[in-house]
C-alpha positions as CSV (number, residue, x, y, z in Angstrom):
1,M,-11.9,-3.1,-4.2
2,I,-9.4,-0.2,-4.0
3,L,-5.7,-0.9,-3.4
4,V,-3.6,1.8,-1.7
5,V,0.1,1.4,-2.1
6,G,2.0,3.7,0.3
7,A,-0.8,3.6,2.8
8,T,1.5,3.7,5.9
9,G,2.9,7.1,4.8
10,N,1.3,10.4,5.6
11,L,-0.6,11.0,2.4
12,G,-1.4,7.3,1.8
13,G,-2.7,7.0,5.3
14,A,-5.0,10.0,4.9
15,V,-6.3,8.6,1.6
16,T,-6.9,5.2,3.2
17,R,-8.7,6.6,6.2
18,L,-10.9,8.8,4.0
19,L,-11.9,5.9,1.8
20,L,-12.7,3.7,4.8
21,A,-14.8,6.5,6.3
22,Q,-16.8,6.6,3.0
23,G,-17.4,2.8,3.4
24,Q,-15.2,1.9,0.5
25,P,-13.5,-1.6,0.5
26,V,-9.8,-0.9,0.8
27,R,-6.8,-3.2,0.6
28,I,-3.3,-1.9,1.5
29,R,0.0,-3.3,0.4
30,A,2.4,-2.9,3.4
31,R,5.8,-4.1,4.3
32,S,5.9,-6.3,7.4
33,Q,7.9,-3.8,9.4
34,S,5.5,-1.0,8.6
35,N,3.0,0.3,11.2
36,Y,-0.1,-0.8,9.3
37,Q,-2.1,-2.1,12.4
38,P,-4.1,1.1,12.9
39,L,-5.3,1.0,9.3
40,E,-6.1,-2.7,9.6
41,E,-8.1,-2.0,12.8
42,A,-10.0,0.7,10.9
43,G,-11.1,-1.9,8.3
44,A,-8.4,-2.1,5.6
45,R,-7.4,-5.5,4.4
46,V,-3.6,-5.9,4.5
47,V,-1.5,-7.7,1.9
48,P,2.1,-7.9,3.1
49,G,4.8,-7.4,0.6
50,D,7.4,-5.2,-1.0
51,L,7.4,-3.2,-4.2
52,K,10.7,-5.0,-5.1
53,Q,8.9,-8.3,-5.1
54,R,6.6,-8.8,-8.1
55,N,4.7,-11.7,-6.6
56,S,3.5,-9.5,-3.7
57,L,2.2,-6.9,-6.2
58,D,0.3,-9.6,-8.1
59,A,-1.3,-10.8,-4.9
60,A,-2.2,-7.2,-3.8
61,C,-3.7,-6.4,-7.2
62,K,-5.9,-9.5,-7.5
63,G,-9.6,-8.5,-7.7
64,V,-8.8,-4.8,-7.5
65,D,-10.7,-2.2,-9.6
66,T,-8.6,0.8,-8.7
67,V,-5.0,1.4,-7.6
68,I,-3.9,4.5,-5.8
69,T,-0.2,4.8,-5.1
70,T,1.5,7.4,-2.9
71,A,4.6,5.2,-2.4
72,S,7.9,7.0,-2.8
73,T,11.5,6.6,-1.8
74,F,11.9,10.1,-0.6
75,M,11.9,9.3,3.1
76,T,13.1,5.7,3.2
77,G,16.6,5.5,1.6
78,G,18.8,2.4,2.1
79,E,17.9,-0.3,-0.4
80,D,14.5,1.4,-1.1
81,Q,15.8,3.5,-3.9
82,L,13.9,4.4,-7.1
83,Q,16.3,2.3,-9.1
84,T,15.6,-0.9,-7.1
85,V,11.9,-0.7,-7.2
86,Y,10.4,-2.5,-10.2
87,L,6.7,-1.5,-10.5
88,R,4.8,-3.0,-13.5
89,V,1.2,-3.4,-12.6
C-alpha cells in the first residue's frame, strides 16, 4: 500500500492518479474539507485527518509500505503553517 500525503494538491493529485493508473493500491490522507472525492472515485482509499493530529497520521500509515508526501503550507496559510505541523512518521 502506498500512502500519498498532499494528494488533493496539484502535484500530489497527479502522483495519485498516475499510481492508480498503474494499478497500485493507494491510500490518501485528506482533510475533511478537501476535494478528495474524485480521487476516491478513481480508486484511492481515503483516511480523513490532519497533519497536526498525530492519531490521524498513525491511522493513515497503518499497513503502508511507502509514503509519498507533497504536502506543504505554501498555498494554505492560516493555521496551516510549517510551525504548527508536527510530522513524525
